[in-house]
N, CA, C and O atoms as a Tripos MOL2 file, in Angstrom:
@<TRIPOS>MOLECULE
protein
  268   267    67     0     0
PROTEIN
NO_CHARGES

@<TRIPOS>ATOM
      1 N           0.8440   -1.1750    0.0000 N.3       1 MET1
      2 CA          0.0000    0.0000    0.0000 C.3       1 MET1
      3 C           0.8910    1.2410    0.0000 C.2       1 MET1
      4 O           1.8330    1.3120    0.7900 O.2       1 MET1
      5 N           0.6230    2.2090   -0.8560 N.am      2 PRO2
      6 CA          1.4610    3.4170   -0.9160 C.3       2 PRO2
      7 C           1.4050    4.2130    0.3810 C.2       2 PRO2
      8 O           0.3700    4.2800    1.0440 O.2       2 PRO2
      9 N           2.5290    4.8090    0.7250 N.am      3 GLU3
     10 CA          2.6140    5.6910    1.8980 C.3       3 GLU3
     11 C           2.7330    7.1240    1.3990 C.2       3 GLU3
     12 O           3.6160    7.4290    0.5980 O.2       3 GLU3
     13 N           1.8460    8.0110    1.8670 N.am      4 PHE4
     14 CA          1.8650    9.4040    1.4570 C.3       4 PHE4
     15 C           2.1640   10.3010    2.6430 C.2       4 PHE4
     16 O           1.7910   10.0000    3.7770 O.2       4 PHE4
     17 N           2.8400   11.4040    2.3700 N.am      5 LEU5
     18 CA          3.1660   12.4110    3.3680 C.3       5 LEU5
     19 C           3.3160   13.7400    2.6440 C.2       5 LEU5
     20 O           3.3600   13.7590    1.4140 O.2       5 LEU5
     21 N           3.3940   14.8490    3.3650 N.am      6 PRO6
     22 CA          3.6260   16.1290    2.6910 C.3       6 PRO6
     23 C           5.0030   16.1340    2.0340 C.2       6 PRO6
     24 O           5.9400   15.5260    2.5500 O.2       6 PRO6
     25 N           5.1240   16.8020    0.9230 N.am      7 CYS7
     26 CA          6.4170   16.9150    0.2450 C.3       7 CYS7
     27 C           7.4310   17.5360    1.2100 C.2       7 CYS7
     28 O           7.1090   18.5100    1.8920 O.2       7 CYS7
     29 N           8.6500   16.9910    1.2780 N.am      8 PRO8
     30 CA          9.6780   17.5730    2.1470 C.3       8 PRO8
     31 C          10.1230   18.9790    1.7350 C.2       8 PRO8
     32 O          10.7180   19.6860    2.5490 O.2       8 PRO8
     33 N           9.8560   19.4030    0.5020 N.am      9 GLU9
     34 CA         10.1740   20.7710    0.0650 C.3       9 GLU9
     35 C           9.2640   21.7270    0.8270 C.2       9 GLU9
     36 O           8.0460   21.6470    0.6700 O.2       9 GLU9
     37 N           9.8040   22.6270    1.6430 N.am     10 PRO10
     38 CA          8.9840   23.4950    2.4890 C.3      10 PRO10
     39 C           7.9470   24.3400    1.7430 C.2      10 PRO10
     40 O           6.8950   24.6400    2.3070 O.2      10 PRO10
     41 N           8.2100   24.7270    0.5080 N.am     11 THR11
     42 CA          7.2670   25.5770   -0.2140 C.3      11 THR11
     43 C           6.2800   24.7800   -1.0600 C.2      11 THR11
     44 O           5.3690   25.3610   -1.6500 O.2      11 THR11
     45 N           6.4420   23.4650   -1.1290 N.am     12 CYS12
     46 CA          5.5580   22.6170   -1.9330 C.3      12 CYS12
     47 C           4.4150   22.1170   -1.0580 C.2      12 CYS12
     48 O           4.6410   21.6730    0.0680 O.2      12 CYS12
     49 N           3.2050   22.1860   -1.5640 N.am     13 ARG13
     50 CA          2.0490   21.8210   -0.7570 C.3      13 ARG13
     51 C           1.2980   20.6080   -1.3030 C.2      13 ARG13
     52 O           0.1160   20.4260   -1.0110 O.2      13 ARG13
     53 N           1.9820   19.7760   -2.0960 N.am     14 VAL14
     54 CA          1.3220   18.5940   -2.6500 C.3      14 VAL14
     55 C           1.8290   17.3300   -1.9610 C.2      14 VAL14
     56 O           2.8960   17.3510   -1.3470 O.2      14 VAL14
     57 N           1.0830   16.2320   -2.0530 N.am     15 PRO15
     58 CA          1.5080   14.9850   -1.4170 C.3      15 PRO15
     59 C           2.7350   14.3780   -2.0920 C.2      15 PRO15
     60 O           2.9800   14.5720   -3.2830 O.2      15 PRO15
     61 N           3.4910   13.6400   -1.2910 N.am     16 ALA16
     62 CA          4.6390   12.8770   -1.7900 C.3      16 ALA16
     63 C           4.4400   11.4230   -1.3920 C.2      16 ALA16
     64 O           3.8270   11.1210   -0.3680 O.2      16 ALA16
     65 N           4.9640   10.5370   -2.2090 N.am     17 GLU17
     66 CA          4.8800    9.1050   -1.9350 C.3      17 GLU17
     67 C           6.2690    8.5840   -1.5940 C.2      17 GLU17
     68 O           7.2540    8.9890   -2.2110 O.2      17 GLU17
     69 N           6.3520    7.6920   -0.6190 N.am     18 ILE18
     70 CA          7.6070    7.0110   -0.3330 C.3      18 ILE18
     71 C           7.7400    5.9080   -1.3780 C.2      18 ILE18
     72 O           6.9180    4.9940   -1.4320 O.2      18 ILE18
     73 N           8.7840    5.9990   -2.2110 N.am     19 VAL19
     74 CA          8.9520    5.0530   -3.3040 C.3      19 VAL19
     75 C          10.0190    3.9940   -3.0280 C.2      19 VAL19
     76 O          10.0910    2.9940   -3.7420 O.2      19 VAL19
     77 N          10.8510    4.2020   -1.9960 N.am     20 ASP20
     78 CA         11.8760    3.2200   -1.6550 C.3      20 ASP20
     79 C          12.3240    3.4330   -0.2190 C.2      20 ASP20
     80 O          12.2870    4.5510    0.2940 O.2      20 ASP20
     81 N          12.7510    2.3470    0.4280 N.am     21 ARG21
     82 CA         13.2820    2.3950    1.8060 C.3      21 ARG21
     83 C          14.5060    1.4900    1.8880 C.2      21 ARG21
     84 O          14.5740    0.4650    1.2090 O.2      21 ARG21
     85 N          15.4760    1.8730    2.7240 N.am     22 TRP22
     86 CA         16.6610    1.0620    2.9740 C.3      22 TRP22
     87 C          17.3450    1.5990    4.2150 C.2      22 TRP22
     88 O          16.9430    2.6290    4.7560 O.2      22 TRP22
     89 N          18.3750    0.9070    4.6660 N.am     23 SER23
     90 CA         19.1680    1.3450    5.8260 C.3      23 SER23
     91 C          20.6340    1.4490    5.4470 C.2      23 SER23
     92 O          21.1510    0.6450    4.6720 O.2      23 SER23
     93 N          21.2930    2.4560    6.0090 N.am     24 PHE24
     94 CA         22.7410    2.6010    5.9060 C.3      24 PHE24
     95 C          23.3370    2.2240    7.2520 C.2      24 PHE24
     96 O          22.7700    2.5420    8.2970 O.2      24 PHE24
     97 N          24.4730    1.5500    7.2300 N.am     25 ARG25
     98 CA         25.1640    1.2370    8.4790 C.3      25 ARG25
     99 C          25.8380    2.5010    8.9970 C.2      25 ARG25
    100 O          26.2590    3.3620    8.2240 O.2      25 ARG25
    101 N          25.9280    2.5930   10.3060 N.am     26 SER26
    102 CA         26.6760    3.6870   10.9330 C.3      26 SER26
    103 C          27.2900    3.1590   12.2210 C.2      26 SER26
    104 O          26.9850    2.0450   12.6480 O.2      26 SER26
    105 N          28.1420    3.9470   12.8300 N.am     27 THR27
    106 CA         28.7730    3.5160   14.0790 C.3      27 THR27
    107 C          27.7730    3.4380   15.2210 C.2      27 THR27
    108 O          28.0280    2.7650   16.2190 O.2      27 THR27
    109 N          26.6330    4.1200   15.0890 N.am     28 ASP28
    110 CA         25.5820    4.0660   16.1130 C.3      28 ASP28
    111 C          24.4870    3.0700   15.7630 C.2      28 ASP28
    112 O          23.4590    3.0350   16.4390 O.2      28 ASP28
    113 N          24.6760    2.2610   14.7280 N.am     29 GLY29
    114 CA         23.6650    1.2980   14.2910 C.3      29 GLY29
    115 C          23.0430    1.7400   12.9810 C.2      29 GLY29
    116 O          23.3740    2.8110   12.4740 O.2      29 GLY29
    117 N          22.1420    0.9310   12.4200 N.am     30 PRO30
    118 CA         21.5600    1.2480   11.1230 C.3      30 PRO30
    119 C          20.6950    2.5130   11.1680 C.2      30 PRO30
    120 O          20.0270    2.7930   12.1630 O.2      30 PRO30
    121 N          20.7260    3.2680   10.0630 N.am     31 VAL31
    122 CA         19.9190    4.4800    9.9320 C.3      31 VAL31
    123 C          18.9850    4.2660    8.7410 C.2      31 VAL31
    124 O          19.4330    4.1710    7.5990 O.2      31 VAL31
    125 N          17.6900    4.1910    9.0200 N.am     32 ALA32
    126 CA         16.6950    3.9690    7.9750 C.3      32 ALA32
    127 C          16.5310    5.2360    7.1310 C.2      32 ALA32
    128 O          16.4460    6.3410    7.6670 O.2      32 ALA32
    129 N          16.4880    5.0640    5.8130 N.am     33 HIS33
    130 CA         16.2990    6.1640    4.8650 C.3      33 HIS33
    131 C          15.1240    5.8490    3.9500 C.2      33 HIS33
    132 O          14.7340    4.6920    3.7980 O.2      33 HIS33
    133 N          14.5680    6.8850    3.3460 N.am     34 ALA34
    134 CA         13.4810    6.7170    2.3880 C.3      34 ALA34
    135 C          13.6530    7.7120    1.2530 C.2      34 ALA34
    136 O          14.1440    8.8240    1.4500 O.2      34 ALA34
    137 N          13.2400    7.2960    0.0560 N.am     35 LYS35
    138 CA         13.2240    8.1900   -1.1010 C.3      35 LYS35
    139 C          11.7710    8.5510   -1.3670 C.2      35 LYS35
    140 O          10.9030    7.6790   -1.4130 O.2      35 LYS35
    141 N          11.5060    9.8620   -1.5450 N.am     36 THR36
    142 CA         10.1480   10.3250   -1.8140 C.3      36 THR36
    143 C          10.0700   10.9970   -3.1720 C.2      36 THR36
    144 O          11.0600   11.5260   -3.6780 O.2      36 THR36
    145 N           8.8820   10.9680   -3.7530 N.am     37 LEU37
    146 CA          8.5820   11.6590   -5.0010 C.3      37 LEU37
    147 C           7.2360   12.3350   -4.8190 C.2      37 LEU37
    148 O           6.2480   11.6730   -4.4990 O.2      37 LEU37
    149 N           7.1830   13.6650   -5.0200 N.am     38 CYS38
    150 CA          5.9130   14.3680   -4.8860 C.3      38 CYS38
    151 C           5.2820   14.5510   -6.2660 C.2      38 CYS38
    152 O           5.9290   14.3530   -7.2950 O.2      38 CYS38
    153 N           4.0130   14.9290   -6.2630 N.am     39 LEU39
    154 CA          3.2700   15.1170   -7.5090 C.3      39 LEU39
    155 C           3.8170   16.2630   -8.3460 C.2      39 LEU39
    156 O           3.5380   16.3360   -9.5430 O.2      39 LEU39
    157 N           4.5950   17.1620   -7.7380 N.am     40 ALA40
    158 CA          5.2050   18.2660   -8.4760 C.3      40 ALA40
    159 C           6.5650   17.8680   -9.0560 C.2      40 ALA40
    160 O           7.1830   18.6550   -9.7730 O.2      40 ALA40
    161 N           7.0380   16.6480   -8.7510 N.am     41 GLY41
    162 CA          8.2850   16.1510   -9.3190 C.3      41 GLY41
    163 C           9.5070   16.2880   -8.4400 C.2      41 GLY41
    164 O          10.6170   16.0230   -8.9020 O.2      41 GLY41
    165 N           9.3490   16.6960   -7.1790 N.am     42 HIS42
    166 CA         10.4990   16.7920   -6.2770 C.3      42 HIS42
    167 C          10.8850   15.4050   -5.7700 C.2      42 HIS42
    168 O          10.0270   14.6440   -5.3220 O.2      42 HIS42
    169 N          12.1800   15.0750   -5.8410 N.am     43 TRP43
    170 CA         12.7300   13.8450   -5.2690 C.3      43 TRP43
    171 C          13.5520   14.2040   -4.0420 C.2      43 TRP43
    172 O          14.3300   15.1580   -4.0710 O.2      43 TRP43
    173 N          13.3850   13.4450   -2.9620 N.am     44 PHE44
    174 CA         14.1950   13.6410   -1.7630 C.3      44 PHE44
    175 C          14.5990   12.2860   -1.2030 C.2      44 PHE44
    176 O          13.8230   11.3320   -1.2600 O.2      44 PHE44
    177 N          15.7970   12.1970   -0.6690 N.am     45 THR45
    178 CA         16.2660   11.0380    0.0780 C.3      45 THR45
    179 C          16.6260   11.5490    1.4600 C.2      45 THR45
    180 O          17.5380   12.3590    1.6230 O.2      45 THR45
    181 N          15.8940   11.0620    2.4510 N.am     46 LEU46
    182 CA         16.0450   11.5670    3.8190 C.3      46 LEU46
    183 C          16.0360   10.4210    4.8160 C.2      46 LEU46
    184 O          15.5080    9.3490    4.5210 O.2      46 LEU46
    185 N          16.6180   10.6320    6.0000 N.am     47 PRO47
    186 CA         16.4380    9.6670    7.0760 C.3      47 PRO47
    187 C          14.9450    9.5970    7.4440 C.2      47 PRO47
    188 O          14.2490   10.6120    7.4370 O.2      47 PRO47
    189 N          14.4780    8.4170    7.7560 N.am     48 VAL48
    190 CA         13.0660    8.2350    8.0980 C.3      48 VAL48
    191 C          12.6860    9.0840    9.3080 C.2      48 VAL48
    192 O          11.5530    9.5590    9.3930 O.2      48 VAL48
    193 N          13.6110    9.2810   10.2410 N.am     49 ASP49
    194 CA         13.3240   10.1230   11.4070 C.3      49 ASP49
    195 C          12.9400   11.5470   10.9860 C.2      49 ASP49
    196 O          12.0890   12.1670   11.6230 O.2      49 ASP49
    197 N          13.5510   12.0630    9.9330 N.am     50 ALA50
    198 CA         13.2210   13.4080    9.4500 C.3      50 ALA50
    199 C          11.8240   13.4320    8.8420 C.2      50 ALA50
    200 O          11.1180   14.4350    8.9470 O.2      50 ALA50
    201 N          11.4250   12.3440    8.2140 N.am     51 LEU51
    202 CA         10.0800   12.2740    7.6370 C.3      51 LEU51
    203 C           9.0240   12.0940    8.7130 C.2      51 LEU51
    204 O           7.9120   12.6070    8.5900 O.2      51 LEU51
    205 N           9.3700   11.3640    9.7740 N.am     52 ALA52
    206 CA          8.4120   11.0870   10.8370 C.3      52 ALA52
    207 C           8.0000   12.3570   11.5670 C.2      52 ALA52
    208 O           6.9330   12.3930   12.1810 O.2      52 ALA52
    209 N           8.8130   13.3860   11.5120 N.am     53 ALA53
    210 CA          8.4960   14.6420   12.1960 C.3      53 ALA53
    211 C           7.4480   15.4570   11.4440 C.2      53 ALA53
    212 O           6.9310   16.4380   11.9760 O.2      53 ALA53
    213 N           7.1260   15.0550   10.1940 N.am     54 ARG54
    214 CA          6.1450   15.7700    9.3770 C.3      54 ARG54
    215 C           4.7830   15.1220    9.5540 C.2      54 ARG54
    216 O           4.7140   13.9070    9.7380 O.2      54 ARG54
    217 N           3.6800   15.8930    9.5050 N.am     55 PRO55
    218 CA          2.3570   15.3000    9.6460 C.3      55 PRO55
    219 C           2.0270   14.4010    8.4640 C.2      55 PRO55
    220 O           2.4430   14.6700    7.3370 O.2      55 PRO55
    221 N           1.2790   13.3340    8.7220 N.am     56 ALA56
    222 CA          0.8720   12.4110    7.6640 C.3      56 ALA56
    223 C          -0.2660   13.0110    6.8470 C.2      56 ALA56
    224 O          -0.9280   13.9530    7.2820 O.2      56 ALA56
    225 N          -0.4860   12.4560    5.6610 N.am     57 LEU57
    226 CA         -1.6050   12.8600    4.8180 C.3      57 LEU57
    227 C          -2.6200   11.7370    4.7720 C.2      57 LEU57
    228 O          -2.2580   10.5600    4.7900 O.2      57 LEU57
    229 N          -3.8850   12.1000    4.7130 N.am     58 SER58
    230 CA         -4.9230   11.1030    4.5150 C.3      58 SER58
    231 C          -4.9230   10.6940    3.0510 C.2      58 SER58
    232 O          -4.1900   11.2720    2.2490 O.2      58 SER58
    233 N          -5.7330    9.7080    2.6910 N.am     59 ALA59
    234 CA         -5.8090    9.2430    1.3110 C.3      59 ALA59
    235 C          -6.2740   10.3530    0.3730 C.2      59 ALA59
    236 O          -5.9520   10.3270   -0.8150 O.2      59 ALA59
    237 N          -7.0250   11.3250    0.8840 N.am     60 SER60
    238 CA         -7.5170   12.4240    0.0520 C.3      60 SER60
    239 C          -6.4730   13.5180   -0.1270 C.2      60 SER60
    240 O          -6.7060   14.4860   -0.8510 O.2      60 SER60
    241 N          -5.3160   13.3710    0.5320 N.am     61 GLY61
    242 CA         -4.2610   14.3700    0.4160 C.3      61 GLY61
    243 C          -4.3430   15.4720    1.4570 C.2      61 GLY61
    244 O          -3.5590   16.4200    1.4150 O.2      61 GLY61
    245 N          -5.2760   15.3630    2.3870 N.am     62 GLU62
    246 CA         -5.4070   16.3430    3.4640 C.3      62 GLU62
    247 C          -4.5300   15.9320    4.6310 C.2      62 GLU62
    248 O          -4.2930   14.7430    4.8450 O.2      62 GLU62
    249 N          -4.0510   16.8990    5.3790 N.am     63 HIS63
    250 CA         -3.2470   16.5850    6.5630 C.3      63 HIS63
    251 C          -4.1100   15.8820    7.5920 C.2      63 HIS63
    252 O          -5.2030   16.3480    7.9140 O.2      63 HIS63
    253 N          -3.6280   14.7710    8.1070 N.am     64 ALA64
    254 CA         -4.3260   14.0310    9.1360 C.3      64 ALA64
    255 C          -3.7520   14.4100   10.4860 C.2      64 ALA64
    256 O          -2.5710   14.7390   10.5970 O.2      64 ALA64
    257 N          -4.5780   14.3640   11.5010 N.am     65 ILE65
    258 CA         -4.1090   14.6360   12.8540 C.3      65 ILE65
    259 C          -3.5820   13.3450   13.4410 C.2      65 ILE65
    260 O          -4.3020   12.3490   13.5070 O.2      65 ILE65
    261 N          -2.3160   13.3540   13.8730 N.am     66 ILE66
    262 CA         -1.6990   12.1700   14.4630 C.3      66 ILE66
    263 C          -1.7170   12.3390   15.9620 C.2      66 ILE66
    264 O          -1.2220   13.3330   16.4940 O.2      66 ILE66
    265 N          -2.2950   11.3510   16.6510 N.am     67 THR67
    266 CA         -2.3510   11.4040   18.1130 C.3      67 THR67
    267 C          -1.6030   10.2590   18.7220 C.2      67 THR67
    268 O          -1.5430   10.1420   19.9460 O.2      67 THR67
@<TRIPOS>BOND
     1     1     2 1
     2     2     3 1
     3     3     4 2
     4     3     5 am
     5     5     6 1
     6     6     7 1
     7     7     8 2
     8     7     9 am
     9     9    10 1
    10    10    11 1
    11    11    12 2
    12    11    13 am
    13    13    14 1
    14    14    15 1
    15    15    16 2
    16    15    17 am
    17    17    18 1
    18    18    19 1
    19    19    20 2
    20    19    21 am
    21    21    22 1
    22    22    23 1
    23    23    24 2
    24    23    25 am
    25    25    26 1
    26    26    27 1
    27    27    28 2
    28    27    29 am
    29    29    30 1
    30    30    31 1
    31    31    32 2
    32    31    33 am
    33    33    34 1
    34    34    35 1
    35    35    36 2
    36    35    37 am
    37    37    38 1
    38    38    39 1
    39    39    40 2
    40    39    41 am
    41    41    42 1
    42    42    43 1
    43    43    44 2
    44    43    45 am
    45    45    46 1
    46    46    47 1
    47    47    48 2
    48    47    49 am
    49    49    50 1
    50    50    51 1
    51    51    52 2
    52    51    53 am
    53    53    54 1
    54    54    55 1
    55    55    56 2
    56    55    57 am
    57    57    58 1
    58    58    59 1
    59    59    60 2
    60    59    61 am
    61    61    62 1
    62    62    63 1
    63    63    64 2
    64    63    65 am
    65    65    66 1
    66    66    67 1
    67    67    68 2
    68    67    69 am
    69    69    70 1
    70    70    71 1
    71    71    72 2
    72    71    73 am
    73    73    74 1
    74    74    75 1
    75    75    76 2
    76    75    77 am
    77    77    78 1
    78    78    79 1
    79    79    80 2
    80    79    81 am
    81    81    82 1
    82    82    83 1
    83    83    84 2
    84    83    85 am
    85    85    86 1
    86    86    87 1
    87    87    88 2
    88    87    89 am
    89    89    90 1
    90    90    91 1
    91    91    92 2
    92    91    93 am
    93    93    94 1
    94    94    95 1
    95    95    96 2
    96    95    97 am
    97    97    98 1
    98    98    99 1
    99    99   100 2
   100    99   101 am
   101   101   102 1
   102   102   103 1
   103   103   104 2
   104   103   105 am
   105   105   106 1
   106   106   107 1
   107   107   108 2
   108   107   109 am
   109   109   110 1
   110   110   111 1
   111   111   112 2
   112   111   113 am
   113   113   114 1
   114   114   115 1
   115   115   116 2
   116   115   117 am
   117   117   118 1
   118   118   119 1
   119   119   120 2
   120   119   121 am
   121   121   122 1
   122   122   123 1
   123   123   124 2
   124   123   125 am
   125   125   126 1
   126   126   127 1
   127   127   128 2
   128   127   129 am
   129   129   130 1
   130   130   131 1
   131   131   132 2
   132   131   133 am
   133   133   134 1
   134   134   135 1
   135   135   136 2
   136   135   137 am
   137   137   138 1
   138   138   139 1
   139   139   140 2
   140   139   141 am
   141   141   142 1
   142   142   143 1
   143   143   144 2
   144   143   145 am
   145   145   146 1
   146   146   147 1
   147   147   148 2
   148   147   149 am
   149   149   150 1
   150   150   151 1
   151   151   152 2
   152   151   153 am
   153   153   154 1
   154   154   155 1
   155   155   156 2
   156   155   157 am
   157   157   158 1
   158   158   159 1
   159   159   160 2
   160   159   161 am
   161   161   162 1
   162   162   163 1
   163   163   164 2
   164   163   165 am
   165   165   166 1
   166   166   167 1
   167   167   168 2
   168   167   169 am
   169   169   170 1
   170   170   171 1
   171   171   172 2
   172   171   173 am
   173   173   174 1
   174   174   175 1
   175   175   176 2
   176   175   177 am
   177   177   178 1
   178   178   179 1
   179   179   180 2
   180   179   181 am
   181   181   182 1
   182   182   183 1
   183   183   184 2
   184   183   185 am
   185   185   186 1
   186   186   187 1
   187   187   188 2
   188   187   189 am
   189   189   190 1
   190   190   191 1
   191   191   192 2
   192   191   193 am
   193   193   194 1
   194   194   195 1
   195   195   196 2
   196   195   197 am
   197   197   198 1
   198   198   199 1
   199   199   200 2
   200   199   201 am
   201   201   202 1
   202   202   203 1
   203   203   204 2
   204   203   205 am
   205   205   206 1
   206   206   207 1
   207   207   208 2
   208   207   209 am
   209   209   210 1
   210   210   211 1
   211   211   212 2
   212   211   213 am
   213   213   214 1
   214   214   215 1
   215   215   216 2
   216   215   217 am
   217   217   218 1
   218   218   219 1
   219   219   220 2
   220   219   221 am
   221   221   222 1
   222   222   223 1
   223   223   224 2
   224   223   225 am
   225   225   226 1
   226   226   227 1
   227   227   228 2
   228   227   229 am
   229   229   230 1
   230   230   231 1
   231   231   232 2
   232   231   233 am
   233   233   234 1
   234   234   235 1
   235   235   236 2
   236   235   237 am
   237   237   238 1
   238   238   239 1
   239   239   240 2
   240   239   241 am
   241   241   242 1
   242   242   243 1
   243   243   244 2
   244   243   245 am
   245   245   246 1
   246   246   247 1
   247   247   248 2
   248   247   249 am
   249   249   250 1
   250   250   251 1
   251   251   252 2
   252   251   253 am
   253   253   254 1
   254   254   255 1
   255   255   256 2
   256   255   257 am
   257   257   258 1
   258   258   259 1
   259   259   260 2
   260   259   261 am
   261   261   262 1
   262   262   263 1
   263   263   264 2
   264   263   265 am
   265   265   266 1
   266   266   267 1
   267   267   268 2
@<TRIPOS>SUBSTRUCTURE
     1 MET1         2 RESIDUE 1 A MET
     2 PRO2         6 RESIDUE 1 A PRO
     3 GLU3        10 RESIDUE 1 A GLU
     4 PHE4        14 RESIDUE 1 A PHE
     5 LEU5        18 RESIDUE 1 A LEU
     6 PRO6        22 RESIDUE 1 A PRO
     7 CYS7        26 RESIDUE 1 A CYS
     8 PRO8        30 RESIDUE 1 A PRO
     9 GLU9        34 RESIDUE 1 A GLU
    10 PRO10       38 RESIDUE 1 A PRO
    11 THR11       42 RESIDUE 1 A THR
    12 CYS12       46 RESIDUE 1 A CYS
    13 ARG13       50 RESIDUE 1 A ARG
    14 VAL14       54 RESIDUE 1 A VAL
    15 PRO15       58 RESIDUE 1 A PRO
    16 ALA16       62 RESIDUE 1 A ALA
    17 GLU17       66 RESIDUE 1 A GLU
    18 ILE18       70 RESIDUE 1 A ILE
    19 VAL19       74 RESIDUE 1 A VAL
    20 ASP20       78 RESIDUE 1 A ASP
    21 ARG21       82 RESIDUE 1 A ARG
    22 TRP22       86 RESIDUE 1 A TRP
    23 SER23       90 RESIDUE 1 A SER
    24 PHE24       94 RESIDUE 1 A PHE
    25 ARG25       98 RESIDUE 1 A ARG
    26 SER26      102 RESIDUE 1 A SER
    27 THR27      106 RESIDUE 1 A THR
    28 ASP28      110 RESIDUE 1 A ASP
    29 GLY29      114 RESIDUE 1 A GLY
    30 PRO30      118 RESIDUE 1 A PRO
    31 VAL31      122 RESIDUE 1 A VAL
    32 ALA32      126 RESIDUE 1 A ALA
    33 HIS33      130 RESIDUE 1 A HIS
    34 ALA34      134 RESIDUE 1 A ALA
    35 LYS35      138 RESIDUE 1 A LYS
    36 THR36      142 RESIDUE 1 A THR
    37 LEU37      146 RESIDUE 1 A LEU
    38 CYS38      150 RESIDUE 1 A CYS
    39 LEU39      154 RESIDUE 1 A LEU
    40 ALA40      158 RESIDUE 1 A ALA
    41 GLY41      162 RESIDUE 1 A GLY
    42 HIS42      166 RESIDUE 1 A HIS
    43 TRP43      170 RESIDUE 1 A TRP
    44 PHE44      174 RESIDUE 1 A PHE
    45 THR45      178 RESIDUE 1 A THR
    46 LEU46      182 RESIDUE 1 A LEU
    47 PRO47      186 RESIDUE 1 A PRO
    48 VAL48      190 RESIDUE 1 A VAL
    49 ASP49      194 RESIDUE 1 A ASP
    50 ALA50      198 RESIDUE 1 A ALA
    51 LEU51      202 RESIDUE 1 A LEU
    52 ALA52      206 RESIDUE 1 A ALA
    53 ALA53      210 RESIDUE 1 A ALA
    54 ARG54      214 RESIDUE 1 A ARG
    55 PRO55      218 RESIDUE 1 A PRO
    56 ALA56      222 RESIDUE 1 A ALA
    57 LEU57      226 RESIDUE 1 A LEU
    58 SER58      230 RESIDUE 1 A SER
    59 ALA59      234 RESIDUE 1 A ALA
    60 SER60      238 RESIDUE 1 A SER
    61 GLY61      242 RESIDUE 1 A GLY
    62 GLU62      246 RESIDUE 1 A GLU
    63 HIS63      250 RESIDUE 1 A HIS
    64 ALA64      254 RESIDUE 1 A ALA
    65 ILE65      258 RESIDUE 1 A ILE
    66 ILE66      262 RESIDUE 1 A ILE
    67 THR67      266 RESIDUE 1 A THR
């Protein structure tokens, strides 16, 4: 099932999809990363922790409240 979130580009207001996930090794243990693609064409590769700090989107593309 596709995962959607707000585009990581601060000025972009369209949904982005997580298109790939993987982990990089580090001295503190593995660091999970994800690649996103938004509907406006922005690609980002970020640590998953950075994405988790952003609010999720509902299936309709509206921001969902996470509790």
